[in-house]
Backbone as ProteinMPNN parsed JSONL, in Angstrom:
{"seq_chain_A": "MFRKKAIVIFLSAFVVFGLVGCGHKKTASTPETPKSTISSSTAESNSNQDISVDTPYGKLVYPYSVEEILTTESNKDDDTDSYIFDAVFDENKIKVFTIYFSKSDHTDEGDLIGTTKDKDGNNINVYLKPESNIVNEEMSDDEKDIIYTAQETLNDVVTSLEKWPDYKSKQN", "coords_chain_A": {"N_chain_A": [[-27.06, 18.304, -49.419], [-28.129, 16.313, -47.744], [-25.891, 14.741, -47.508], [-24.108, 16.435, -46.14], [-25.442, 16.659, -43.689], [-25.328, 13.998, -42.841], [-22.597, 13.661, -42.48], [-22.14, 15.457, -40.352], [-23.709, 14.256, -38.346], [-22.397, 11.793, -38.15], [-19.815, 12.623, -37.29], [-20.53, 13.828, -34.861], [-21.513, 11.615, -33.445], [-19.185, 10.107, -33.345], [-17.546, 11.733, -31.719], [-19.073, 11.776, -29.319], [-19.183, 8.984, -28.633], [-16.488, 8.515, -28.464], [-15.793, 10.108, -26.249], [-17.284, 8.842, -24.249], [-16.047, 6.37, -24.232], [-13.547, 7.099, -23.215], [-14.174, 7.573, -20.628], [-14.427, 5.208, -19.278], [-13.061, 3.192, -16.735], [-10.006, 1.603, -16.787], [-9.182, -1.589, -15.823], [-6.664, -3.312, -14.255], [-5.36, -6.586, -13.971], [-4.927, -7.93, -10.771], [-2.167, -9.116, -8.896], [-1.959, -12.321, -7.27], [-2.219, -12.405, -3.784], [-0.311, -13.809, -1.264], [-1.61, -16.0, 1.247], [-1.878, -15.024, 4.621], [-0.766, -15.818, 7.989], [-2.671, -14.994, 9.69], [-5.946, -13.68, 9.14], [-6.062, -11.974, 6.054], [-5.008, -8.559, 5.717], [-7.393, -5.97, 6.072], [-8.264, -3.928, 3.551], [-9.39, -0.802, 2.704], [-10.683, 0.944, -0.022], [-11.205, 3.649, -2.217], [-11.482, 5.432, -5.264], [-10.633, 8.052, -4.778], [-9.602, 8.098, -2.285], [-7.418, 7.272, 0.484], [-5.75, 4.141, 1.088], [-6.459, 1.962, 3.698], [-5.094, -0.139, 6.136], [-6.21, -2.359, 8.407], [-5.2, -2.836, 11.751], [-4.782, -4.396, 14.983], [-4.367, -2.176, 16.523], [-4.745, 0.234, 15.262], [-5.121, 2.05, 12.138], [-3.087, 1.536, 9.312], [-2.048, 3.664, 6.85], [-1.911, 4.397, 3.386], [-1.338, 5.96, 0.143], [-3.938, 5.737, -2.339], [-3.072, 5.817, -4.924], [-0.959, 4.067, -5.273], [-1.988, 1.563, -5.323], [-1.941, -0.526, -7.26], [0.701, -1.287, -7.311], [1.572, -1.971, -4.814], [1.355, -4.286, -2.226], [-0.047, -5.668, 0.779], [0.614, -7.782, 3.542], [-0.321, -9.629, 6.351], [0.948, -11.048, 9.363], [0.958, -13.176, 12.213], [2.889, -13.961, 14.937], [3.69, -15.586, 17.766], [4.028, -13.161, 20.079], [4.004, -11.082, 18.299], [2.841, -8.947, 15.768], [3.017, -8.599, 12.327], [3.289, -6.478, 9.487], [3.679, -6.622, 6.23], [4.958, -4.915, 3.49], [4.928, -5.056, 0.09], [6.449, -4.456, -3.068], [5.063, -4.752, -6.315], [5.476, -6.054, -9.49], [5.1, -7.165, -12.82], [5.322, -10.563, -12.499], [6.552, -10.518, -10.123], [7.29, -10.094, -6.644], [8.545, -7.946, -4.267], [9.839, -7.508, -1.12], [9.487, -4.509, 0.604], [9.243, -2.967, 2.973], [8.65, -3.578, 6.503], [6.317, -3.366, 9.137], [6.325, -3.885, 12.548], [4.545, -4.963, 15.427], [4.903, -5.416, 18.801], [4.78, -6.898, 22.069], [7.043, -7.395, 23.518], [10.606, -6.655, 23.691], [12.3, -6.543, 20.695], [15.037, -6.455, 19.134], [15.92, -7.488, 16.774], [13.899, -7.167, 14.989], [13.936, -4.875, 13.523], [14.079, -1.273, 13.6], [13.214, 0.406, 16.565], [10.532, 2.526, 16.528], [8.562, 3.692, 17.939], [5.819, 3.592, 20.345], [2.665, 2.083, 21.13], [-0.647, 1.377, 22.341], [-2.384, -1.589, 23.357], [-5.752, -2.98, 23.266], [-6.201, -3.483, 25.942], [-4.691, -1.65, 27.245], [-1.989, -2.161, 27.463], [1.483, -1.596, 26.816], [2.75, -1.499, 23.524], [5.385, -2.17, 21.441], [6.58, -0.542, 18.523], [8.044, -1.364, 15.557], [10.151, -0.716, 12.756], [11.234, -2.02, 9.753], [12.98, -1.358, 7.114], [13.754, -2.657, 3.919], [16.928, -3.201, 2.476], [19.086, -2.611, -0.333], [17.487, -3.571, -2.5], [17.079, -2.876, -5.073], [18.472, -3.57, -8.187], [20.991, -3.757, -10.796], [20.05, -5.282, -12.9], [17.416, -4.78, -13.181], [14.74, -3.146, -14.935], [14.246, 0.332, -15.815], [11.607, 1.041, -15.29], [10.831, -0.93, -13.428], [12.551, -0.289, -11.334], [11.559, 2.264, -10.729], [9.021, 1.573, -9.764], [9.693, 0.25, -7.397], [10.998, 2.333, -5.997], [8.852, 4.122, -5.73], [7.131, 2.555, -4.158], [8.725, 2.387, -1.87], [8.59, 5.019, -0.989], [6.078, 5.14, 0.151], [6.428, 4.403, 2.711], [6.834, 6.683, 4.284], [4.217, 7.72, 4.329], [2.87, 5.706, 5.724], [4.156, 5.781, 8.241], [3.465, 8.382, 8.979], [0.718, 7.995, 9.263], [0.696, 6.388, 11.539], [1.502, 8.235, 13.455], [-0.774, 9.667, 13.834], [-2.407, 8.169, 15.407], [-4.156, 7.933, 18.475], [-2.927, 6.762, 20.765], [-0.318, 6.447, 20.052], [3.127, 6.949, 20.478], [5.886, 8.542, 19.369], [9.269, 7.503, 19.086], [11.653, 9.407, 20.596], [14.658, 10.777, 19.527]], "CA_chain_A": [[-27.547, 18.654, -48.108], [-28.208, 15.088, -46.971], [-24.518, 14.317, -47.273], [-23.566, 17.315, -45.113], [-26.118, 16.273, -42.454], [-24.82, 12.675, -42.476], [-21.237, 13.865, -41.966], [-22.275, 16.099, -39.039], [-24.215, 13.233, -37.414], [-21.323, 10.831, -37.963], [-18.79, 13.241, -36.456], [-21.085, 13.997, -33.512], [-21.537, 10.291, -32.822], [-17.795, 9.744, -33.107], [-17.097, 12.501, -30.553], [-19.8, 11.308, -28.135], [-18.728, 7.646, -28.263], [-15.087, 8.647, -28.064], [-15.762, 10.613, -24.876], [-17.801, 7.789, -23.375], [-14.988, 5.364, -24.134], [-12.488, 7.615, -22.358], [-14.638, 7.626, -19.249], [-14.39, 3.892, -18.633], [-11.83, 2.926, -16.002], [-9.325, 0.397, -17.191], [-8.783, -2.327, -14.632], [-5.584, -4.26, -14.477], [-5.483, -7.735, -13.087], [-4.062, -7.796, -9.607], [-1.503, -10.376, -8.6], [-2.416, -13.052, -6.101], [-1.509, -12.119, -2.549], [-0.262, -15.034, -0.48], [-2.383, -15.993, 2.481], [-1.067, -14.815, 5.811], [-1.097, -16.734, 9.064], [-3.951, -14.521, 10.183], [-6.691, -13.236, 7.971], [-5.395, -10.903, 5.314], [-5.339, -7.2, 6.138], [-8.548, -5.382, 5.425], [-7.89, -2.676, 2.894], [-10.522, -0.062, 2.172], [-10.193, 1.853, -1.047], [-12.035, 4.316, -3.207], [-10.547, 6.049, -6.189], [-10.124, 9.326, -4.294], [-9.261, 7.976, -0.878], [-6.261, 6.461, 0.804], [-5.999, 2.753, 1.463], [-6.134, 1.751, 5.101], [-4.918, -1.527, 6.534], [-6.589, -2.472, 9.815], [-4.397, -3.609, 12.698], [-5.465, -4.341, 16.284], [-3.984, -0.95, 17.233], [-5.136, 1.386, 14.461], [-5.047, 1.836, 10.685], [-1.913, 1.955, 8.559], [-2.637, 4.311, 5.674], [-1.039, 4.806, 2.283], [-2.141, 6.523, -0.957], [-4.618, 4.875, -3.304], [-2.35, 5.863, -6.201], [0.004, 2.964, -5.369], [-2.738, 0.318, -5.118], [-1.56, -1.578, -8.19], [2.111, -1.667, -7.179], [1.915, -2.258, -3.426], [0.458, -5.198, -1.522], [0.279, -5.863, 2.19], [0.352, -9.099, 4.085], [-0.173, -9.606, 7.8], [1.318, -12.307, 10.007], [1.005, -13.163, 13.671], [3.845, -14.946, 15.418], [3.812, -15.414, 19.213], [3.499, -11.871, 20.56], [4.343, -10.065, 17.305], [2.056, -8.787, 14.545], [3.824, -7.939, 11.303], [2.594, -6.009, 8.28], [4.715, -6.601, 5.209], [4.604, -4.126, 2.314], [5.683, -5.556, -1.054], [6.284, -3.865, -4.401], [4.639, -5.789, -7.244], [5.557, -5.779, -10.918], [5.055, -8.416, -13.579], [4.97, -11.649, -11.579], [7.496, -10.426, -9.009], [6.988, -9.374, -5.408], [9.766, -7.651, -3.535], [9.553, -6.902, 0.178], [10.023, -3.156, 0.668], [9.416, -2.694, 4.4], [7.737, -4.277, 7.408], [5.992, -2.738, 10.419], [6.091, -4.908, 13.567], [3.974, -4.57, 16.707], [5.282, -6.478, 19.722], [4.753, -6.576, 23.498], [8.392, -7.509, 24.064], [11.679, -5.996, 22.943], [12.85, -7.362, 19.608], [15.96, -5.629, 18.362], [16.118, -8.089, 15.453], [12.719, -6.873, 14.179], [14.062, -3.567, 12.901], [14.334, -0.142, 14.497], [12.09, 0.855, 17.388], [10.153, 3.882, 16.107], [7.579, 4.249, 18.86], [4.974, 2.664, 21.093], [1.23, 2.318, 21.146], [-1.282, 0.564, 23.379], [-3.395, -2.525, 22.881], [-7.093, -2.679, 23.787], [-6.173, -3.583, 27.401], [-3.837, -0.589, 27.769], [-0.589, -2.592, 27.547], [2.383, -0.976, 25.84], [3.147, -2.287, 22.36], [6.487, -1.549, 20.712], [6.395, -0.466, 17.073], [9.334, -1.453, 14.876], [10.169, -0.539, 11.307], [12.388, -2.646, 9.102], [13.043, -1.16, 5.661], [14.672, -3.565, 3.237], [17.981, -2.466, 1.772], [19.675, -3.245, -1.523], [16.488, -4.342, -3.24], [17.167, -2.472, -6.479], [19.728, -4.031, -8.773], [21.257, -3.295, -12.161], [19.331, -6.105, -13.866], [16.034, -4.3, -13.27], [14.47, -2.069, -15.89], [13.974, 1.617, -15.17], [10.226, 0.985, -14.793], [10.829, -1.743, -12.21], [13.198, 0.525, -10.29], [10.608, 3.319, -10.355], [7.98, 0.962, -8.941], [10.249, 0.01, -6.059], [11.199, 3.636, -5.347], [7.529, 4.635, -5.365], [6.663, 1.749, -3.023], [9.516, 2.787, -0.703], [8.113, 6.323, -0.528], [4.87, 4.976, 0.963], [6.881, 4.263, 4.099], [6.567, 7.963, 4.956], [2.774, 7.821, 4.548], [2.495, 4.756, 6.771], [4.644, 6.321, 9.521], [2.614, 9.541, 9.279], [-0.57, 7.495, 9.767], [0.939, 5.947, 12.919], [1.598, 9.42, 14.304], [-2.127, 10.186, 14.056], [-3.099, 7.313, 16.36], [-4.205, 8.621, 19.78], [-2.02, 6.162, 21.749], [1.041, 6.282, 19.511], [4.159, 7.892, 20.906], [7.077, 8.371, 18.557], [10.53, 7.44, 19.832], [12.434, 10.645, 20.463], [16.113, 10.504, 19.48]], "C_chain_A": [[-27.584, 17.432, -47.196], [-26.812, 14.613, -46.577], [-23.88, 15.122, -46.154], [-24.142, 16.936, -43.741], [-25.57, 14.937, -41.948], [-23.412, 12.793, -41.882], [-21.284, 14.483, -40.576], [-22.735, 15.078, -38.002], [-23.115, 12.219, -37.111], [-20.241, 11.393, -37.033], [-19.274, 13.44, -35.021], [-21.093, 12.672, -32.763], [-20.123, 9.85, -32.473], [-17.269, 10.44, -31.855], [-17.761, 11.982, -29.285], [-19.291, 9.936, -27.704], [-17.255, 7.646, -27.866], [-14.963, 9.129, -26.636], [-16.265, 9.572, -23.894], [-16.73, 6.721, -23.181], [-13.857, 5.807, -23.232], [-12.892, 7.586, -20.895], [-14.591, 6.291, -18.541], [-13.043, 3.688, -17.971], [-11.257, 1.601, -16.46], [-8.9, -0.333, -15.926], [-7.72, -3.331, -15.011], [-5.786, -5.441, -13.542], [-4.488, -7.571, -11.947], [-3.45, -9.138, -9.286], [-2.088, -11.017, -7.341], [-1.561, -12.667, -4.906], [-1.495, -13.393, -1.723], [-1.075, -14.894, 0.801], [-1.437, -15.811, 3.658], [-1.512, -15.785, 6.886], [-2.325, -16.268, 9.822], [-4.693, -13.988, 8.98], [-6.016, -12.032, 7.348], [-5.891, -9.542, 5.765], [-6.558, -6.701, 5.388], [-8.102, -4.063, 4.832], [-9.149, -2.045, 2.316], [-9.983, 0.866, 1.105], [-11.333, 2.402, -1.879], [-11.072, 5.096, -4.059], [-9.962, 7.363, -5.679], [-9.699, 9.273, -2.835], [-7.995, 7.156, -0.711], [-6.697, 5.047, 1.131], [-5.608, 2.601, 2.923], [-6.117, 0.262, 5.401], [-5.192, -1.596, 8.034], [-5.587, -3.327, 10.578], [-5.166, -3.593, 14.015], [-5.265, -3.009, 17.01], [-4.418, 0.324, 16.526], [-5.0, 1.041, 12.989], [-3.72, 2.354, 10.144], [-2.431, 2.455, 7.219], [-1.554, 4.642, 4.65], [-1.904, 5.219, 1.101], [-2.728, 5.468, -1.89], [-3.82, 4.792, -4.613], [-1.341, 4.723, -6.36], [-0.669, 1.598, -5.229], [-2.256, -0.82, -6.016], [-0.109, -2.024, -8.056], [2.516, -2.02, -5.755], [0.88, -3.204, -2.829], [0.895, -5.286, -0.073], [-0.119, -7.267, 2.599], [0.556, -9.009, 5.588], [0.137, -11.003, 8.319], [1.289, -12.126, 11.509], [1.908, -14.302, 14.101], [4.091, -14.68, 16.896], [3.196, -14.083, 19.635], [3.754, -10.741, 19.569], [3.372, -10.109, 16.125], [2.943, -8.076, 13.538], [2.959, -7.602, 10.097], [3.664, -5.749, 7.234], [4.18, -5.857, 3.99], [5.534, -4.539, 1.176], [5.402, -4.723, -2.3], [5.966, -5.006, -5.359], [4.805, -5.279, -8.671], [5.726, -7.099, -11.643], [4.58, -9.518, -12.635], [5.843, -11.618, -10.329], [6.929, -9.653, -7.827], [8.299, -9.178, -4.676], [9.387, -6.945, -2.241], [10.254, -5.553, 0.26], [10.259, -2.742, 2.124], [8.379, -3.459, 5.2], [7.555, -3.437, 8.659], [5.661, -3.877, 11.382], [5.479, -4.258, 14.801], [4.257, -5.713, 17.667], [5.22, -6.005, 21.168], [6.153, -6.609, 24.092], [9.399, -6.782, 23.174], [12.256, -6.973, 21.918], [13.779, -6.488, 18.776], [16.189, -6.195, 16.966], [14.944, -7.821, 14.513], [12.811, -5.523, 13.476], [14.336, -2.505, 13.951], [13.073, 0.219, 15.261], [11.769, 2.291, 16.99], [9.126, 4.508, 17.034], [6.852, 3.165, 19.619], [3.519, 3.052, 20.902], [0.649, 1.443, 22.245], [-2.25, -0.412, 22.729], [-4.723, -2.192, 23.545], [-7.165, -2.76, 25.308], [-5.285, -2.52, 28.045], [-2.377, -0.975, 27.941], [0.242, -1.901, 26.473], [2.76, -1.982, 24.755], [4.25, -1.514, 21.651], [6.216, -1.61, 19.219], [7.776, -0.395, 16.427], [9.147, -1.266, 13.38], [11.422, -1.196, 10.766], [12.306, -2.408, 7.598], [14.062, -2.137, 5.063], [15.708, -2.733, 2.489], [18.468, -3.287, 0.578], [18.672, -4.096, -2.304], [16.438, -3.958, -4.718], [18.504, -2.967, -7.013], [19.819, -3.6, -10.239], [20.497, -4.084, -13.223], [17.894, -5.638, -14.071], [15.907, -3.197, -14.314], [14.225, -0.775, -15.111], [12.562, 1.641, -14.589], [10.145, 0.189, -13.493], [11.469, -0.984, -11.047], [12.255, 1.618, -9.809], [9.495, 2.776, -9.464], [8.489, 0.746, -7.519], [10.459, 1.327, -5.331], [9.865, 4.238, -4.895], [6.976, 3.873, -4.162], [7.429, 2.126, -1.749], [9.029, 4.119, -0.129], [6.848, 6.214, 0.318], [5.202, 4.765, 2.435], [6.577, 5.533, 4.883], [5.084, 8.129, 5.264], [2.323, 6.911, 5.682], [2.939, 5.27, 8.14], [3.815, 7.536, 9.929], [1.26, 9.086, 9.816], [-0.438, 6.983, 11.194], [0.901, 7.139, 13.879], [0.239, 10.043, 14.597], [-2.921, 9.33, 15.044], [-3.077, 7.977, 17.732], [-3.203, 8.066, 20.794], [-0.589, 6.025, 21.268], [1.946, 7.386, 20.029], [5.424, 7.566, 20.129], [8.308, 8.33, 19.456], [11.292, 8.718, 19.551], [13.923, 10.308, 20.504], [16.852, 11.364, 20.454]], "O_chain_A": [[-27.143, 17.48, -46.048], [-26.588, 14.147, -45.46], [-23.186, 14.561, -45.306], [-23.413, 16.896, -42.75], [-25.372, 14.769, -40.745], [-23.078, 12.114, -40.91], [-20.527, 14.065, -39.699], [-22.201, 15.043, -36.894], [-22.921, 11.831, -35.959], [-19.806, 10.717, -36.101], [-18.513, 13.244, -34.074], [-20.725, 12.611, -31.589], [-19.899, 9.277, -31.407], [-16.618, 9.809, -31.021], [-17.085, 11.768, -28.278], [-18.994, 9.738, -26.525], [-16.836, 6.855, -27.021], [-14.129, 8.628, -25.882], [-15.711, 9.441, -22.802], [-16.539, 6.227, -22.069], [-13.26, 4.978, -22.545], [-12.031, 7.576, -20.015], [-14.704, 6.242, -17.316], [-12.003, 3.974, -18.564], [-11.962, 0.594, -16.511], [-8.304, 0.279, -15.039], [-7.867, -4.096, -15.964], [-6.326, -5.292, -12.445], [-3.357, -7.128, -12.145], [-4.108, -10.174, -9.383], [-2.636, -10.338, -6.473], [-0.335, -12.608, -4.998], [-2.543, -13.998, -1.5], [-1.204, -13.804, 1.358], [-0.341, -16.371, 3.687], [-2.508, -16.49, 6.725], [-2.957, -17.058, 10.523], [-4.113, -13.861, 7.902], [-5.467, -11.179, 8.045], [-7.051, -9.387, 6.147], [-6.727, -6.984, 4.202], [-7.615, -3.185, 5.545], [-9.876, -2.668, 1.543], [-8.948, 1.504, 1.295], [-12.294, 1.701, -2.198], [-9.958, 5.394, -3.628], [-8.88, 7.752, -6.119], [-9.461, 10.313, -2.222], [-7.558, 6.45, -1.62], [-7.868, 4.792, 1.416], [-4.544, 3.06, 3.336], [-6.997, -0.49, 4.981], [-4.494, -0.97, 8.832], [-5.18, -4.394, 10.12], [-6.126, -2.833, 14.145], [-5.931, -2.748, 18.011], [-4.452, 1.389, 17.142], [-4.788, -0.118, 12.631], [-3.286, 3.458, 10.471], [-3.17, 1.75, 6.531], [-0.458, 5.094, 4.984], [-3.084, 4.871, 1.053], [-2.1, 4.451, -2.186], [-3.899, 3.789, -5.323], [-0.911, 4.441, -7.479], [0.009, 0.589, -5.038], [-2.175, -1.965, -5.569], [0.274, -3.042, -8.633], [3.679, -2.337, -5.506], [-0.323, -2.956, -2.914], [2.048, -5.018, 0.263], [-1.063, -7.851, 2.067], [1.507, -8.377, 6.048], [-0.346, -12.004, 7.788], [1.567, -11.039, 12.015], [1.728, -15.45, 13.694], [4.65, -13.64, 17.244], [1.981, -13.904, 19.556], [3.726, -9.57, 19.947], [3.114, -11.171, 15.558], [3.556, -7.058, 13.86], [2.035, -8.333, 9.74], [4.442, -4.8, 7.329], [3.079, -6.138, 3.517], [6.753, -4.399, 1.268], [4.262, -4.334, -2.555], [6.524, -6.097, -5.241], [4.326, -4.198, -9.012], [6.391, -8.019, -11.165], [3.514, -9.388, -12.032], [5.871, -12.582, -9.564], [6.186, -8.686, -7.995], [9.068, -10.121, -4.486], [8.705, -5.92, -2.254], [11.458, -5.453, 0.02], [11.326, -2.234, 2.47], [7.372, -3.925, 4.666], [8.512, -2.865, 9.181], [4.826, -4.729, 11.081], [5.845, -3.144, 15.176], [3.897, -6.857, 17.391], [5.561, -4.862, 21.469], [6.42, -5.917, 25.075], [9.084, -6.358, 22.062], [12.647, -8.09, 22.257], [13.343, -5.852, 17.817], [16.608, -5.467, 16.067], [14.994, -8.214, 13.347], [11.828, -5.079, 12.884], [14.773, -2.812, 15.06], [11.993, 0.325, 14.68], [12.62, 3.174, 17.098], [8.843, 5.702, 16.942], [7.205, 1.987, 19.556], [3.193, 4.189, 20.56], [1.399, 0.828, 23.004], [-2.855, -0.119, 21.698], [-4.813, -1.227, 24.304], [-8.069, -2.186, 25.915], [-5.142, -2.496, 29.268], [-1.599, -0.204, 28.502], [-0.233, -1.654, 25.364], [3.046, -3.147, 25.03], [4.075, -0.347, 21.302], [5.691, -2.601, 18.711], [8.567, 0.505, 16.708], [8.11, -1.617, 12.819], [12.528, -0.961, 11.254], [11.644, -3.161, 6.883], [15.108, -2.396, 5.658], [15.388, -1.682, 1.936], [18.275, -4.501, 0.514], [18.986, -5.213, -2.716], [15.815, -4.654, -5.52], [19.54, -2.802, -6.368], [18.842, -3.141, -10.831], [20.32, -3.596, -14.339], [17.232, -6.051, -15.023], [16.837, -2.424, -14.544], [14.023, -0.798, -13.897], [12.344, 2.2, -13.515], [9.458, 0.599, -12.558], [10.983, -1.036, -9.918], [12.162, 1.872, -8.608], [9.074, 3.441, -8.518], [7.782, 1.031, -6.553], [10.126, 1.428, -4.15], [9.77, 4.796, -3.802], [6.415, 4.479, -3.248], [6.842, 2.177, -0.668], [9.056, 4.319, 1.085], [6.57, 7.103, 1.122], [4.343, 4.934, 3.3], [6.114, 5.466, 6.022], [4.723, 8.621, 6.333], [1.493, 7.298, 6.505], [2.172, 5.2, 9.101], [3.498, 7.698, 11.108], [0.709, 9.713, 10.72], [-1.37, 7.128, 11.985], [0.339, 7.055, 14.971], [0.115, 10.858, 15.511], [-4.002, 9.733, 15.472], [-2.05, 8.538, 18.113], [-2.678, 8.826, 21.607], [0.266, 5.534, 22.004], [1.602, 8.568, 20.025], [5.962, 6.462, 20.22], [8.378, 9.036, 20.462], [11.542, 9.064, 18.397], [14.384, 9.628, 21.421], [18.076, 11.274, 20.553]]}, "name": "protein", "num_of_chains": 1, "seq": "MFRKKAIVIFLSAFVVFGLVGCGHKKTASTPETPKSTISSSTAESNSNQDISVDTPYGKLVYPYSVEEILTTESNKDDDTDSYIFDAVFDENKIKVFTIYFSKSDHTDEGDLIGTTKDKDGNNINVYLKPESNIVNEEMSDDEKDIIYTAQETLNDVVTSLEKWPDYKSKQN"}
């Protein structure tokens, strides 16, 4: 009888501790993000929410599910603010796309996708520059998948732009 009771208690404890162990979130170390010329983008995240990157014009938003494979870096150069989105795997960072905000016309900054306004009501051009040919045959399938997933966030970021009150998409 005692033996039967001991086995039941042991199995119950095993199940309970096994379930508790499954509930702990595993955290992976995140790679160092290089410092930008302006303070690094503020990213807000909760496990069930999207990540938002603050800009002077609004928030660029992408899914929390890509937090471990996508980093952002902001730079300010003359009259242009840039937000660089990089795929991260192992110790590698690969630029996937960049969103530029500029008061002047910069055809070399990518494709004009729309305009927004700054806090003073001035028009700001919004450019998108997706990187091409960033996947190569030397990469593993997992590395390629990470880059493809990071590239797909481009759609989420553009969709977040379209929700800004002052954003006007360029009509073709």
